[in-house]
C-alpha positions as CSV (number, residue, x, y, z in Angstrom):
1,M,-65.8,-28.9,-19.1
2,F,-64.0,-26.0,-17.4
3,N,-67.1,-23.9,-18.1
4,K,-69.3,-26.4,-16.2
5,I,-66.8,-26.4,-13.3
6,K,-67.0,-22.6,-13.1
7,Q,-70.8,-22.7,-13.3
8,Y,-70.9,-25.2,-10.4
9,R,-68.5,-23.0,-8.4
10,D,-70.6,-20.0,-9.1
11,L,-73.7,-21.8,-8.0
12,R,-72.0,-22.9,-4.8
13,N,-71.0,-19.3,-4.1
14,Q,-74.5,-18.1,-4.8
15,T,-75.9,-20.8,-2.5
16,K,-73.5,-19.8,0.4
17,N,-74.5,-16.2,-0.1
18,L,-78.2,-17.1,0.1
19,Q,-77.6,-19.2,3.3
20,N,-75.8,-16.2,4.8
21,Q,-78.8,-13.9,3.9
22,L,-81.2,-16.4,5.4
23,S,-79.3,-16.8,8.6
24,Q,-79.8,-13.1,9.2
25,E,-83.6,-13.4,9.1
26,I,-85.0,-14.4,12.5
27,I,-88.7,-15.2,13.1
28,E,-90.6,-15.7,16.3
29,A,-93.6,-18.0,16.7
30,Q,-95.6,-19.2,19.7
31,A,-98.2,-21.8,20.6
32,L,-100.5,-22.5,23.6
33,S,-101.3,-18.8,24.0
34,G,-97.7,-17.8,24.3
35,R,-96.7,-20.5,26.8
36,L,-94.4,-22.0,24.1
37,K,-92.1,-19.7,22.1
38,I,-89.5,-20.3,19.4
39,K,-87.0,-18.2,17.5
40,M,-85.8,-19.7,14.2
41,D,-83.5,-18.3,11.5
42,G,-84.2,-18.4,7.8
43,N,-82.1,-21.6,7.5
44,Q,-84.6,-23.3,9.8
45,K,-82.0,-23.4,12.6
46,V,-83.7,-23.0,16.0
47,Q,-82.1,-20.1,17.9
48,S,-84.1,-20.5,21.2
49,V,-87.1,-22.2,22.7
50,E,-89.0,-21.0,25.8
51,V,-91.3,-23.3,27.7
52,D,-93.6,-22.1,30.5
53,P,-92.6,-24.1,33.6
54,E,-96.2,-25.0,34.2
55,L,-96.1,-27.2,31.1
56,L,-93.2,-29.2,32.5
57,N,-95.6,-31.0,34.9
58,S,-96.0,-34.7,34.0
59,E,-99.8,-34.2,33.9
60,K,-99.3,-31.7,31.1
61,K,-97.2,-34.1,29.0
62,K,-99.8,-34.5,26.2
63,E,-100.5,-30.8,26.1
64,L,-96.8,-30.0,25.8
65,E,-96.3,-32.6,23.0
66,D,-99.2,-31.2,21.0
67,G,-98.0,-27.6,21.7
68,L,-94.5,-28.4,20.5
69,K,-95.9,-29.7,17.3
70,D,-98.1,-26.7,16.8
71,L,-95.1,-24.4,17.7
72,Y,-92.9,-25.9,15.0
73,D,-95.7,-25.8,12.5
74,N,-96.4,-22.1,13.4
75,A,-92.7,-21.3,13.0
76,Q,-92.5,-23.0,9.6
77,H,-95.5,-21.1,8.4
78,E,-94.2,-17.8,9.6
79,L,-90.8,-18.5,8.0
80,Q,-92.4,-19.4,4.7
81,Q,-94.4,-16.1,4.8
82,V,-91.4,-14.0,5.5
83,M,-89.3,-15.7,2.8
84,M,-92.1,-15.3,0.2
85,Q,-92.3,-11.6,1.0
86,K,-88.5,-11.2,0.8
87,M,-88.4,-13.0,-2.6
88,R,-91.3,-10.9,-4.0
89,S,-89.5,-7.7,-2.9
90,G,-86.3,-8.8,-4.5
91,N,-84.4,-8.9,-1.2
92,I,-83.5,-12.6,-1.6
93,N,-82.4,-14.0,-4.9
94,L,-82.4,-17.7,-5.5
95,P,-79.3,-19.1,-7.4
96,D,-79.8,-19.5,-11.1
97,I,-79.4,-23.1,-12.1
98,S,-80.9,-22.8,-15.6
99,N,-77.6,-23.0,-17.3
100,L,-76.4,-26.2,-15.6
101,G,-78.5,-28.5,-17.7
102,L,-80.2,-30.2,-14.7
Protein backbone atom coordinates (compact mmCIF):
# COMPACT_ATOMS: atom_id res chain seq x y z
CA MET A 1 0.00 0.00 0.00
CA PHE A 2 2.81 2.42 0.87
CA ASN A 3 4.40 1.60 -2.47
CA LYS A 4 1.22 2.72 -4.28
CA ILE A 5 1.14 5.95 -2.26
CA LYS A 6 4.74 6.63 -3.25
CA GLN A 7 3.92 5.89 -6.90
CA TYR A 8 0.98 8.33 -6.83
CA ARG A 9 3.15 10.97 -5.16
CA ASP A 10 5.83 10.46 -7.81
CA LEU A 11 3.20 10.74 -10.53
CA ARG A 12 1.88 13.96 -9.01
CA ASN A 13 5.41 15.39 -8.91
CA GLN A 14 6.05 14.36 -12.51
CA THR A 15 2.76 15.97 -13.55
CA LYS A 16 3.64 19.24 -11.80
CA ASN A 17 7.01 19.20 -13.49
CA LEU A 18 5.34 18.69 -16.87
CA GLN A 19 2.92 21.56 -16.19
CA ASN A 20 5.85 23.81 -15.34
CA GLN A 21 7.62 22.83 -18.56
CA LEU A 22 4.49 23.48 -20.60
CA SER A 23 3.89 26.86 -18.98
CA GLN A 24 7.25 27.99 -20.39
CA GLU A 25 6.18 27.23 -23.96
CA ILE A 26 4.37 30.19 -25.56
CA ILE A 27 2.73 30.04 -28.98
CA GLU A 28 1.26 32.84 -31.03
CA ALA A 29 -1.59 32.44 -33.49
CA GLN A 30 -3.66 34.77 -35.59
CA ALA A 31 -6.85 34.94 -37.60
CA LEU A 32 -8.54 37.35 -39.99
CA SER A 33 -5.24 38.23 -41.67
CA GLY A 34 -3.62 39.19 -38.39
CA ARG A 35 -6.47 41.36 -37.12
CA LEU A 36 -6.94 38.89 -34.25
CA LYS A 37 -3.92 37.59 -32.33
CA ILE A 38 -3.53 35.34 -29.32
CA LYS A 39 -0.65 34.15 -27.16
CA MET A 40 -1.19 30.91 -25.27
CA ASP A 41 1.08 28.80 -23.08
CA GLY A 42 1.53 25.06 -23.26
CA ASN A 43 -1.08 24.57 -20.54
CA GLN A 44 -3.61 26.24 -22.86
CA LYS A 45 -3.76 29.33 -20.66
CA VAL A 46 -4.36 32.46 -22.70
CA GLN A 47 -1.61 35.00 -22.07
CA SER A 48 -2.93 37.80 -24.27
CA VAL A 49 -5.43 38.60 -27.00
CA GLU A 50 -5.24 41.46 -29.48
CA VAL A 51 -8.26 42.64 -31.46
CA ASP A 52 -8.08 45.17 -34.26
CA PRO A 53 -10.35 48.07 -33.17
CA GLU A 54 -12.08 47.96 -36.57
CA LEU A 55 -13.60 44.59 -35.56
CA LEU A 56 -15.26 46.12 -32.50
CA ASN A 57 -17.84 47.81 -34.70
CA SER A 58 -21.30 46.27 -34.18
CA GLU A 59 -21.58 45.72 -37.92
CA LYS A 60 -18.58 43.38 -37.70
CA LYS A 61 -20.07 41.27 -34.88
CA LYS A 62 -20.42 38.09 -36.95
CA GLU A 63 -16.97 38.48 -38.48
CA LEU A 64 -15.47 38.93 -35.00
CA GLU A 65 -17.32 35.89 -33.63
CA ASP A 66 -16.18 33.69 -36.51
CA GLY A 67 -12.68 35.11 -36.27
CA LEU A 68 -12.44 34.34 -32.55
CA LYS A 69 -13.45 30.75 -33.21
CA ASP A 70 -10.83 30.47 -35.94
CA LEU A 71 -8.26 32.15 -33.71
CA TYR A 72 -8.77 29.63 -30.94
CA ASP A 73 -8.69 26.71 -33.39
CA ASN A 74 -5.47 28.06 -34.92
CA ALA A 75 -3.89 28.42 -31.47
CA GLN A 76 -4.88 24.88 -30.51
CA HIS A 77 -3.45 23.50 -33.72
CA GLU A 78 -0.20 25.44 -33.30
CA LEU A 79 0.12 24.29 -29.70
CA GLN A 80 -0.45 20.65 -30.67
CA GLN A 81 2.24 20.91 -33.34
CA VAL A 82 4.77 22.43 -30.93
CA MET A 83 4.04 19.85 -28.24
CA MET A 84 4.39 16.96 -30.72
CA GLN A 85 7.76 18.32 -31.84
CA LYS A 86 8.88 18.67 -28.22
CA MET A 87 7.82 15.14 -27.34
CA ARG A 88 9.53 13.69 -30.42
CA SER A 89 12.74 15.51 -29.58
CA GLY A 90 12.60 14.29 -25.99
CA ASN A 91 12.30 17.79 -24.53
CA ILE A 92 8.99 16.93 -22.84
CA ASN A 93 8.46 13.65 -21.06
CA LEU A 94 5.01 12.46 -20.10
CA PRO A 95 4.61 10.89 -16.66
CA ASP A 96 4.88 7.10 -16.61
CA ILE A 97 1.61 5.64 -15.31
CA SER A 98 2.22 2.06 -16.42
CA ASN A 99 3.09 0.88 -12.92
CA LEU A 100 -0.08 2.24 -11.31
CA GLY A 101 -2.35 -0.51 -12.56
CA LEU A 102 -4.83 1.93 -14.16
